[in-house]
Backbone bond lengths (Angstrom), bond angles and torsions (degrees), N, CA, C in turn:
res aa  C-N    CA-C-N  psi(-1)  N-CA   C-N-CA  omega(-1)  CA-C   N-CA-C  phi
1 M - - - 1.441 - - 1.514 107.69 -
2 N 1.302 114.95 122.56 1.464 121.04 -175.39 1.532 108.65 -109.52
3 L 1.324 115.46 113.36 1.462 120.58 -178.23 1.521 112.01 -103.98
4 D 1.319 118.06 12.02 1.462 121.34 -172.24 1.523 113.55 -64.57
5 N 1.324 118.99 -43.87 1.464 121.19 -176.55 1.524 113.34 -92.09
6 L 1.326 117.06 2.66 1.455 120.66 -179.30 1.523 109.29 -95.37
7 I 1.330 115.65 134.21 1.463 119.90 -177.52 1.523 110.81 -134.74
8 A 1.315 113.99 154.45 1.457 122.34 169.58 1.521 106.48 -105.45
9 V 1.317 116.57 137.61 1.459 121.82 -177.97 1.525 107.77 -114.70
10 S 1.335 116.35 126.36 1.462 119.46 179.82 1.524 109.97 -63.51
11 G 1.315 115.01 136.84 1.458 120.43 178.67 1.516 114.79 85.68
12 L 1.325 117.99 -5.22 1.463 121.53 179.33 1.525 109.10 -124.12
13 P 1.336 117.48 134.77 1.461 119.29 179.87 1.519 111.82 -76.77
14 G 1.317 116.04 150.89 1.451 121.36 174.28 1.513 113.74 89.19
15 L 1.319 113.96 -173.47 1.461 122.25 -179.54 1.516 109.89 -113.92
16 F 1.326 115.10 155.56 1.457 121.21 -177.34 1.517 110.23 -134.66
17 R 1.316 114.69 153.70 1.459 121.69 171.90 1.522 106.54 -104.27
18 M 1.322 116.46 133.29 1.455 119.94 179.68 1.527 108.88 -75.10
19 A 1.330 116.16 118.17 1.459 121.30 -178.43 1.523 111.34 -93.26
20 A 1.333 117.26 -40.92 1.465 120.88 -178.98 1.524 109.15 -156.76
21 N 1.303 114.67 157.92 1.453 121.93 -179.22 1.519 108.80 -113.64
22 R 1.324 116.10 132.00 1.462 121.02 174.95 1.516 107.52 -122.01
23 S 1.310 116.93 166.02 1.456 120.30 -176.39 1.531 112.42 -67.28
24 N 1.320 117.52 -26.73 1.458 120.38 -177.43 1.528 113.54 -112.05
25 G 1.329 117.91 14.99 1.454 120.76 178.44 1.515 111.89 162.22
26 L 1.308 115.60 -162.86 1.460 121.96 -179.01 1.523 110.49 -127.13
27 I 1.305 115.43 150.22 1.454 121.22 167.54 1.523 105.18 -98.81
28 V 1.335 115.69 118.40 1.454 120.76 -175.01 1.522 109.88 -118.17
29 E 1.328 114.84 153.53 1.461 121.63 177.91 1.521 108.24 -115.17
30 D 1.313 116.78 123.65 1.456 121.99 178.78 1.526 108.75 -66.84
31 L 1.334 117.21 130.92 1.456 120.38 -178.57 1.517 112.12 -67.78
32 D 1.320 117.18 -33.89 1.465 119.96 -177.14 1.520 113.12 -77.46
33 S 1.339 117.04 -48.76 1.464 119.94 -175.52 1.525 113.09 -95.30
34 G 1.323 117.70 -22.39 1.454 120.82 -177.91 1.519 113.60 80.81
35 K 1.324 117.32 1.97 1.460 120.60 -179.66 1.522 110.60 -78.20
36 R 1.314 114.94 142.35 1.462 120.90 177.71 1.516 109.73 -100.42
37 R 1.337 115.06 146.56 1.455 120.21 177.48 1.514 109.32 -154.25
38 F 1.313 114.68 157.46 1.457 121.23 176.27 1.527 108.46 -88.40
39 V 1.330 116.38 135.79 1.459 121.73 177.52 1.521 107.56 -124.63
40 S 1.313 116.05 120.93 1.461 122.13 -175.91 1.526 111.46 -73.54
41 A 1.316 115.29 137.88 1.461 120.69 176.55 1.523 111.46 -74.56
42 R 1.326 117.32 -15.18 1.465 120.31 178.18 1.519 111.92 -72.68
43 K 1.326 116.61 -33.74 1.465 121.17 -176.35 1.523 113.22 -97.76
44 H 1.314 118.33 -27.39 1.457 121.75 -169.19 1.526 111.28 -125.37
45 Q 1.326 114.11 154.95 1.453 121.15 171.94 1.519 107.98 -109.41
46 F 1.322 116.43 146.56 1.458 122.04 -178.06 1.520 108.83 -114.64
47 T 1.333 116.01 130.45 1.452 120.76 179.47 1.525 109.04 -125.78
48 P 1.331 117.40 112.20 1.465 119.26 175.77 1.530 110.22 -66.67
49 L 1.317 117.20 137.12 1.459 119.93 -179.09 1.520 111.63 -63.68
50 G 1.315 117.08 -27.59 1.459 120.50 178.87 1.512 113.47 -66.70
51 S 1.325 117.68 -16.99 1.466 120.46 -178.42 1.529 112.62 -99.27
52 I 1.323 118.13 -0.73 1.456 121.81 -177.81 1.528 109.31 -89.60
53 A 1.330 115.59 139.39 1.466 121.08 177.88 1.527 108.80 -138.72
54 I 1.323 115.59 158.73 1.462 122.77 179.11 1.532 108.00 -107.48
55 F 1.334 116.71 131.68 1.461 121.58 179.97 1.526 110.76 -66.17
56 T 1.338 115.83 141.55 1.455 121.12 174.34 1.522 109.20 -115.78
57 D 1.333 116.25 165.10 1.458 120.21 -174.42 1.521 114.26 -75.14
58 D 1.325 117.89 -7.16 1.460 119.85 177.60 1.533 112.11 -94.60
59 G 1.324 116.66 13.50 1.462 121.19 177.62 1.514 113.47 86.31
60 D 1.305 117.90 -2.80 1.457 122.40 179.80 1.529 108.21 -100.45
61 S 1.315 116.92 -168.53 1.458 121.11 176.25 1.522 109.25 -145.41
62 V 1.327 115.39 158.96 1.463 123.01 -179.49 1.523 107.73 -115.68
63 E 1.321 116.69 132.06 1.464 120.77 -179.87 1.523 110.68 -62.79
64 L 1.319 115.25 149.07 1.460 121.31 -179.43 1.528 111.56 -61.23
65 A 1.320 117.62 -33.02 1.465 120.71 178.76 1.525 110.49 -61.84
66 N 1.321 117.74 -37.89 1.466 120.59 178.06 1.520 111.40 -69.33
67 V 1.321 117.41 -36.56 1.470 121.11 176.91 1.527 109.24 -64.66
68 F 1.339 116.96 -45.48 1.464 120.61 177.73 1.526 110.90 -61.68
69 R 1.329 117.56 -38.23 1.463 121.57 179.12 1.539 109.51 -63.10
70 N 1.343 117.23 -43.02 1.468 120.54 177.20 1.522 111.06 -63.32
71 M 1.328 116.68 -41.56 1.462 120.63 179.01 1.526 110.71 -63.95
72 R 1.319 116.38 -40.94 1.466 120.55 179.67 1.526 110.72 -66.28
73 D 1.340 117.13 -41.21 1.456 120.52 -178.89 1.521 112.22 -67.40
74 Q 1.331 117.56 -31.60 1.459 121.34 -178.78 1.526 112.92 -98.42
75 F 1.330 117.18 9.64 1.464 121.00 -174.17 1.531 112.54 -60.84
76 E 1.334 117.43 -41.05 1.468 120.81 -178.15 1.525 110.92 -68.59
77 D 1.335 117.28 -43.57 1.461 121.28 -177.42 1.522 112.57 -78.98
78 R 1.309 115.57 -38.55 1.472 120.50 -175.74 1.527 109.01 -139.12
79 P 1.341 117.71 86.34 1.470 119.11 178.21 1.526 110.43 -66.82
80 P 1.319 117.61 155.76 1.465 120.25 -178.92 1.525 111.99 -62.77
81 V 1.321 115.30 146.79 1.459 120.02 174.45 1.524 108.17 -75.06
82 E 1.304 116.11 165.67 1.465 120.27 176.70 1.528 109.51 -65.49
83 P 1.331 118.04 140.42 1.468 120.05 178.43 1.524 112.91 -62.64
84 T 1.333 117.48 -17.92 1.462 121.13 -179.97 1.524 112.21 -91.63
85 A 1.337 117.77 6.50 1.459 121.24 -178.91 1.527 110.59 -68.60
86 K 1.318 115.65 167.25 1.460 120.74 179.11 1.526 110.35 -69.13
87 S 1.308 115.68 159.17 1.462 121.70 -177.02 1.522 112.15 -57.01
88 E 1.332 117.38 -39.86 1.466 120.46 -178.81 1.531 110.66 -61.46
89 E 1.342 116.63 -43.24 1.460 120.74 179.44 1.532 110.81 -66.10
90 L 1.333 116.42 -40.96 1.463 120.37 178.88 1.519 111.07 -60.64
91 F 1.321 116.49 -48.04 1.458 120.16 -178.20 1.526 112.07 -70.54
92 D 1.333 117.64 -31.41 1.461 120.93 175.78 1.528 109.98 -63.37
93 Y 1.328 116.16 -45.52 1.470 120.42 177.32 1.527 110.75 -64.36
94 F 1.328 116.26 -44.62 1.465 119.89 -175.74 1.525 111.32 -67.35
95 S 1.332 117.64 -30.61 1.461 119.40 177.73 1.524 111.09 -70.24
96 D 1.324 118.54 -25.41 1.463 120.95 173.39 1.527 110.94 -73.16
97 I 1.326 116.55 -37.05 1.460 121.40 -178.06 1.531 110.88 -75.82
98 L 1.311 115.92 -46.21 1.469 121.94 -177.71 1.532 107.88 -133.16
99 P 1.338 116.99 87.17 1.469 119.85 -172.02 1.528 114.33 -61.43
100 N 1.311 118.25 -27.53 1.468 119.79 -175.74 1.522 113.47 -102.64
101 Y 1.349 117.89 26.97 1.463 119.08 176.69 1.527 108.79 -68.69
102 D 1.320 116.37 155.24 1.463 121.66 -178.00 1.534 109.18 -90.60
103 P 1.353 118.15 107.34 1.468 119.48 -176.65 1.528 113.30 -67.34
104 E 1.323 117.77 -16.73 1.465 119.68 179.67 1.531 112.32 -82.11
105 R 1.337 116.48 -24.12 1.468 119.16 -176.96 1.522 113.92 -114.13
106 V 1.325 117.69 -5.12 1.460 121.89 175.93 1.525 107.23 -107.34
107 Y 1.318 116.33 118.69 1.461 122.52 -173.86 1.527 110.68 -99.71
108 P 1.337 117.22 162.46 1.468 119.39 178.55 1.525 113.47 -56.27
109 G 1.324 117.69 -35.87 1.464 120.59 178.11 1.518 112.43 -63.65
110 D 1.333 116.66 -34.19 1.465 120.65 177.26 1.525 110.65 -65.66
111 V 1.329 116.01 -44.13 1.467 120.38 -179.70 1.524 110.04 -65.79
112 K 1.339 117.23 -39.63 1.464 120.50 177.63 1.521 111.51 -60.77
113 K 1.340 116.38 -43.86 1.467 120.03 178.93 1.514 111.49 -62.33
114 V 1.338 116.84 -44.29 1.464 120.46 -179.57 1.525 110.19 -60.73
115 I 1.332 116.89 -43.29 1.465 120.10 -179.69 1.526 110.66 -66.69
116 K 1.334 117.72 -43.91 1.476 120.50 178.01 1.516 111.01 -61.19
117 W 1.325 116.80 -44.21 1.463 120.50 179.98 1.527 111.01 -64.14
118 F 1.336 117.10 -41.34 1.458 120.81 179.20 1.525 110.47 -61.36
119 I 1.328 116.53 -46.18 1.471 120.18 -179.79 1.522 110.23 -62.59
120 S 1.325 117.57 -42.23 1.460 121.28 179.76 1.527 110.91 -63.66
121 L 1.314 117.37 -44.66 1.463 120.54 179.42 1.518 111.58 -66.14
122 K 1.326 117.11 -38.22 1.466 120.40 179.37 1.524 110.82 -66.73
123 E 1.344 117.18 -42.05 1.466 120.21 179.27 1.524 111.60 -64.66
124 N 1.329 117.31 -30.63 1.458 120.93 -179.19 1.529 112.76 -92.44
125 G 1.323 117.76 4.71 1.460 122.11 176.22 1.519 114.17 68.93
126 L 1.321 117.57 31.39 1.459 120.74 -177.38 1.523 113.24 -103.09
127 L 1.326 117.28 10.89 1.466 120.55 -179.99 1.520 111.23 -106.72
128 T 1.308 116.73 42.79 1.458 120.64 179.10 1.522 110.02 -90.14
129 E 1.321 115.44 156.08 1.460 120.30 179.28 1.527 109.65 -75.08
130 T 1.314 115.63 141.07 1.456 120.55 173.94 1.517 109.23 -96.21
131 D 1.313 117.58 172.19 1.459 121.52 -179.21 1.530 112.11 -61.61
132 E 1.322 117.47 -37.54 1.456 120.04 -177.79 1.533 111.77 -69.63
133 E 1.342 118.46 -29.46 1.445 121.04 177.91 1.531 111.04 -70.51
134 E 1.344 116.37 -39.07 1.446 120.71 -178.29 1.510 109.63 -66.86
């Protein structure tokens, strides 16, 4: 699973693929609709999914790709809860996926985003194994 060209844009829902780079922003492609648009760097922040990690209770962190891999591996036995579920249900599911996450530094909004992103990537067929994973 390659998360290098996938980004989250502050203030915009969903995930995007970086199509082109300009000096004053990015041209991004929406994963769901496939539409391209310019997003100004003055108004928005860009976060590559490959740089996101989840805090663990041992003071370290786990890359988002590893969390998605765990979610994909447990999808048949334990499908993700709805992102609109209560906090207790979200954390119960997340503790099955990542047992050593830090409950003091991982908030319900973080878990909701991870679940939404996972569902979006799965629907778009972007959660396939790469050669290095095999």
